[in-house]
Each structure stands twice: as structure tokens, then as C-alpha cells.
C-alpha positions in Angstrom: -8.9 -10.3 2.6 -12.0 -10.4 4.8 -12.3 -6.6 4.3 -12.8 -7.7 0.6 -15.2 -10.9 0.7 -17.4 -9.0 3.1 -17.6 -6.0 1.0 -19.2 -8.0 -1.4 -22.6 -8.6 0.4 -23.5 -5.1 -1.0 -26.6 -4.9 -3.5 -24.1 -3.9 -6.3 -20.4 -2.9 -7.0 -18.4 0.7 -6.3 -16.1 1.7 -9.3 -17.7 -0.4 -12.1 -14.8 0.9 -14.1 -12.0 -0.4 -12.1 -11.5 -3.8 -14.0 -11.5 -2.3 -17.5 -8.1 -2.4 -19.2 -6.4 0.8 -20.0 -3.7 -0.5 -22.6 -4.9 0.0 -26.1 -2.9 -3.5 -26.9 -4.5 -4.8 -24.0 -8.0 -3.9 -24.6 -7.6 -5.2 -28.7 -7.0 -8.7 -27.2 -10.2 -8.9 -25.7 -9.4 -6.9 -22.7 -7.0 -10.0 -21.3 -5.7 -7.8 -18.3 -3.3 -9.9 -17.5 -0.9 -8.5 -19.9 -0.9 -5.6 -17.5 0.2 -7.4 -14.1 3.8 -6.9 -13.2 4.3 -10.8 -12.2 3.2 -11.8 -15.8 5.1 -9.4 -17.6 8.3 -9.9 -15.5 8.1 -13.5 -17.2 8.4 -11.5 -20.5 11.1 -10.1 -22.7 10.5 -6.5 -22.5 12.8 -4.6 -20.5 11.2 -1.1 -20.4 7.3 -0.2 -21.8 6.0 3.6 -21.9 2.8 4.3 -23.6 0.3 7.1 -23.6 -3.0 6.7 -25.3 -6.6 8.4 -25.9 -10.2 6.9 -26.3 -13.3 8.3 -27.7 -14.9 5.7 -25.4 -18.7 4.5 -25.4 -19.7 7.6 -27.9 -23.3 6.0 -28.2 -23.7 6.3 -24.7 -21.4 7.8 -21.5 -19.5 9.6 -24.3 -16.1 10.2 -22.3 -12.8 11.3 -23.6 -10.1 8.9 -21.8 -6.4 9.1 -21.6 -4.1 6.4 -20.0 -0.1 6.4 -19.0 1.5 3.3 -18.1 4.9 2.1 -17.6 7.0 -1.2 -17.1 10.4 -1.2 -16.1 12.8 -4.1 -15.5 15.3 -3.8 -12.8 18.0 -6.1 -12.9 17.4 -9.9 -13.5 14.9 -10.2 -10.7 13.0 -6.9 -10.4 10.3 -4.8 -11.9 8.1 -2.0 -11.5 4.6 -0.4 -12.9 3.0 2.7 -12.9 -0.3 4.0 -14.4 -2.4 7.1 -14.6 -5.9 6.9 -16.4 -8.5 9.4 -16.3 -11.9 9.0 -17.8 -13.6 12.4 -18.5 -17.6 12.0 -19.1 -19.9 14.4 -21.0 -20.1 17.4 -19.1 -23.8 18.9 -18.2 -25.2 22.2 -16.8 -25.7 23.1 -13.7 -28.6 25.5 -12.3 -29.2 26.8 -9.4 -32.3 26.7 -6.8 -34.3 29.5 -8.8 -33.5 27.8 -12.4 -30.9 29.9 -13.2 -27.6 28.6 -15.2 -24.5 27.9 -13.0 -21.9 26.8 -15.0 -21.3 23.4 -15.6 -19.4 20.1 -14.3 -17.8 17.1 -16.7 -18.0 13.8 -14.5 -14.7 11.9 -14.1 -13.3 8.5 -12.9 -9.3 8.3 -11.8 -6.8 5.5 -11.3 -3.5 6.0 -10.1 -1.8 2.3 -9.9 1.7 1.4 -9.0 3.1 -2.2 -8.6 6.4 -4.5 -8.5 6.8 -7.8 -9.1 10.1 -10.4 -8.2 11.2 -13.3 -10.0 11.7 -16.2 -7.4 13.0 -18.3 -9.7 13.7 -18.1 -13.6 10.2 -19.4 -13.9 7.7 -18.3 -11.2 7.4 -14.9 -10.3 4.8 -13.3 -7.7 4.0 -9.1 -7.8 1.1 -7.1 -6.3 -0.4 -3.5 -7.7 -1.9 -1.0 -5.3 -4.4 1.4 -6.7 -6.3 4.7 -5.6 -10.1 4.9 -7.3 -11.5 8.2 -7.6 -15.1 8.8 -8.9 -16.8 12.3 -9.2 -20.1 12.5 -9.7 -20.5 16.3 -9.4 -19.1 19.3 -7.5 -20.2 17.8 -4.2 -20.8 14.0 -4.7 -17.2 11.9 -5.0 -16.3 8.7 -3.9 -12.7 6.9 -3.7 -11.4 3.5 -2.6 -7.9 2.0 -2.4 -7.6 -1.9 -3.9 -5.0 -4.2 -4.4 -4.4 -6.7 -7.3 -2.2 -10.0 -5.7 -1.0 -12.3 -8.2 1.8 -15.1 -9.1 2.9 -16.1 -12.6 4.8 -19.5 -13.9 6.5 -19.8 -17.4 6.5 -23.1 -19.3 8.9 -22.5 -22.4 6.7 -20.8 -24.6 3.6 -20.7 -22.5 2.7 -18.3 -19.1 -0.2 -18.5 -16.6 -0.6 -16.2 -13.9 -3.5 -16.6 -11.1 -4.5 -14.2 -8.2 -7.2 -11.4 -6.9 -7.9 -8.5 -8.3 -9.6 -5.3 -7.2 -9.5 -6.6 -3.6 -10.5 -4.0 -1.2 -13.2 -2.4 1.3 -16.5 -1.1 0.3 -17.3 2.7 -0.6 -20.6 4.4 1.1 -22.9 6.7 -1.2 -24.6 9.6 0.9 -27.6 7.3 2.4 -25.0 4.9 4.3 -25.2 2.2 1.9 -22.2 0.2 1.3 -21.4 -0.8 -2.3 -18.2 -3.7 -2.4 -15.7 -3.3 -5.2 -15.8 -5.9 -8.5 -13.0 -8.0 -6.4 -12.2 -11.3 -8.8 -10.1 -14.5 -8.5 -8.3 -14.4 -12.3 -6.7 -17.3 -14.3 -5.0 -16.0 -17.0 -2.4 -17.7 -19.8 -1.0 -17.1 -23.0 1.4 -18.8 -25.7 3.9 -17.3 -27.9 5.3 -19.2 -31.8 7.4 -17.9 -34.0 7.4 -19.1 -37.7 11.5 -17.9 -38.3 12.3 -14.3 -38.2 9.2 -13.2 -40.3 6.0 -14.6 -38.4 4.5 -14.4 -34.8 1.8 -15.7 -33.3 0.3 -15.1 -29.2 -2.8 -16.4 -28.2 -4.1 -15.5 -24.7 -7.1 -16.2 -22.4 -8.2 -14.8 -19.2 -11.2 -16.2 -16.6 -12.6 -13.7 -13.8 -14.7 -15.0 -11.4 -16.1 -12.0 -9.3 -17.2 -12.7 -5.7 -20.4 -10.7 -6.1 -21.3 -13.3 -8.8 -20.6 -13.5 -12.6 -17.9 -14.6 -14.6 -16.3 -13.1 -17.3 -14.2 -15.0 -20.3 -11.8 -13.3 -22.5 -9.5 -14.6 -25.4 -7.0 -12.8 -28.2 -4.9 -13.3 -30.7 -2.0 -11.2 -32.1 -0.1 -11.8 -35.5 3.1 -9.9 -35.9 5.0 -9.5 -39.2 8.9 -9.0 -39.0 8.1 -7.6 -35.3 7.2 -4.6 -37.4 3.3 -4.8 -38.0 0.6 -6.9 -35.9 -3.1 -7.6 -36.0 -5.0 -8.0 -33.1 -8.3 -9.9 -32.5 -9.9 -10.2 -28.8 -13.8 -11.0 -27.2 -15.0 -10.8 -24.1 -17.6 -12.2 -22.8 -19.0 -10.3 -19.8 -22.2 -12.2 -19.1 -23.5 -10.9 -15.6 -20.4 -9.7 -14.6 -19.4 -6.0 -13.9 -17.2 -6.4 -17.0 -19.2 -5.9 -20.6 -18.9 -8.1 -23.4 -17.6 -6.8 -26.5 -15.5 -7.8 -29.5 -12.5 -5.9 -30.3 -9.9 -5.3 -33.3 -6.5 -3.7 -33.7 -3.4 -2.7 -35.4 -0.1 -1.8 -34.7 3.0 -0.6 -36.0 6.5 -0.6 -34.5 9.9 0.9 -36.0 13.1 1.3 -34.0 11.3 0.4 -30.5 8.6 3.2 -31.2 5.0 2.0 -31.3 1.8 3.2 -32.7 -1.4 1.0 -32.1 -5.0 1.5 -32.4 -8.3 -0.5 -31.3 -12.2 -0.3 -32.0 -14.5 -2.3 -30.2 -18.2 -3.7 -31.4 -20.8 -5.8 -30.3 -21.8 -3.9 -27.1 -24.5 -1.9 -26.5 -22.8 -0.2 -23.8 -19.6 1.0 -25.0 -19.5 -0.1 -28.7 -17.9 2.4 -31.2 -15.1 3.1 -29.0 -12.0 3.9 -30.6 -8.6 3.9 -29.1 -5.0 5.2 -30.4 -1.8 4.9 -28.1 1.9 6.0 -28.9 5.0 4.3 -27.1 8.6 2.7 -26.8 9.7 -0.5 -25.5 12.7 -2.9 -25.9 
């Protein structure tokens, strides 16, 4: 913890992409990332959830094509495991030598590899941790990497779940000049509440607040309406303010048949990431 706190004294943050959610459903609900946390998910109903997604990310800005694969598996009644791989491929640029001759091209990329686990301490309380390797490659000779951790606990009250913890906890990253940049570490508090109306209608609402050690508060809300556990409509909003997290509106649709699901999301209202389109395929039960 002390290492992470000291790193926040840097002038800016490293790996600013690391807090962004990678799951299409999560992003369509305002980016309420608690839904991807193993302790939070362990208190839910899913036994297995596997998904793969593709994004046309920020077409009016960084113009990257992103892929993501993540999995959640419940083992027995008390244990859950998660895994994730995400790769953001930026727009490629030409490379020239000192004489001005073109020498190929390079596409910068960001990568996340994450593994996590959660344990159900009581029927209503769980705790978990996730560890991730972060990589940022800006050119063939300039790249950075870091290791970060999320530590959370969650509790269930009837149809409601709440969680709290520290996310992106890690050391600092130094640039070529020796300047240190801390990771976007934050204290996160989140919750959701679900209602069912017979067998036809279901509504789930969620909210999340992230207080970044470096400064800035991020708040997000999202809601999902489900019809016969077959078709889903999702809306969300994320307020970024002065935090490393961008602000945006999100809208999404989903279809699930025999456990197989197709999800889509679109982001708007943001100069940085507006126009982002995401599509995901998955299976859960």
C-alpha cells in the first residue's frame, strides 16, 4: 500500500488505459467495473461466463482496434476464478531513418493480462483479489510495463450487493528521463440492485464511485432491462471530471439464447472516446 501511495506523488499517471472496462456489457452500463470483480461476481448467480469482444475504439481520436477475452468460473460453493486478456492496437505510423528514408511502420499497443480469485467467507460475504500485468509499447524501442492489484470485499443484502476496495494498486513507472509516474490507483465503492417482475421482466441498477489517490472523483451509473432473460436494453453514464477516467454516455443491446449471448455497445457524449463501438460474443449459465 505504501508503494502505491508514494507513486501518486508523480506529476501524472502511467497506464491511463488500465481503469477502463473491457467487457461489452460492463461498458454499456456506464463502465461500472465492479461487475468484473471476482468478489462481486461470486455473490451473483452465474457459474460460468466466457466472452470475447472487439472494439472500434475512439474512431475520432486514437483510432485503435481492441480485442478482449475474459472468463469467470465458480468452483464449488465458495471459490471463483477469473482471467482476462486485453490488447489495444493503435493506429500505425511510418518509421523513417536519420536520412529520411522510410523504414517500415509500427502500431503502438497496450496490453492487460489479469488473473483473479475470490472466496465466499459466509453466504453473504466474499473477498477477492486480482493481479494484472500492464504493458504499454509506444515504439520499437520505447515500452513500459507494470504490475497492479485489485483488492476488494463484497456483501449481499437480499437483492442488493455492495463492494469496496482498492484498485490499480502498484508501484511507479519511470520514463527514459527517470521521471516517475504512478498508476491510477483508486478507492472504489459500488453496488447494484435487481428486481424481477414475474418471469417476463427484470431490472438491474448499479452505481460506482472511484476516488483516485492522484486526485479526482469518478462516478458511474447504469441500468439494464431484461425481457424473458432473452433480450436486454442497457443505458449508462460515467462522470470523469478531473480523474483519469473519461466521461461518457453509453447504450447497449443484448440477446441470449440457450446460454449463448450477443452484446453490443456504443459510447457518445465524449470528445475523447465518443463513437466507440463494441461487439461481444459469449456463453454463460
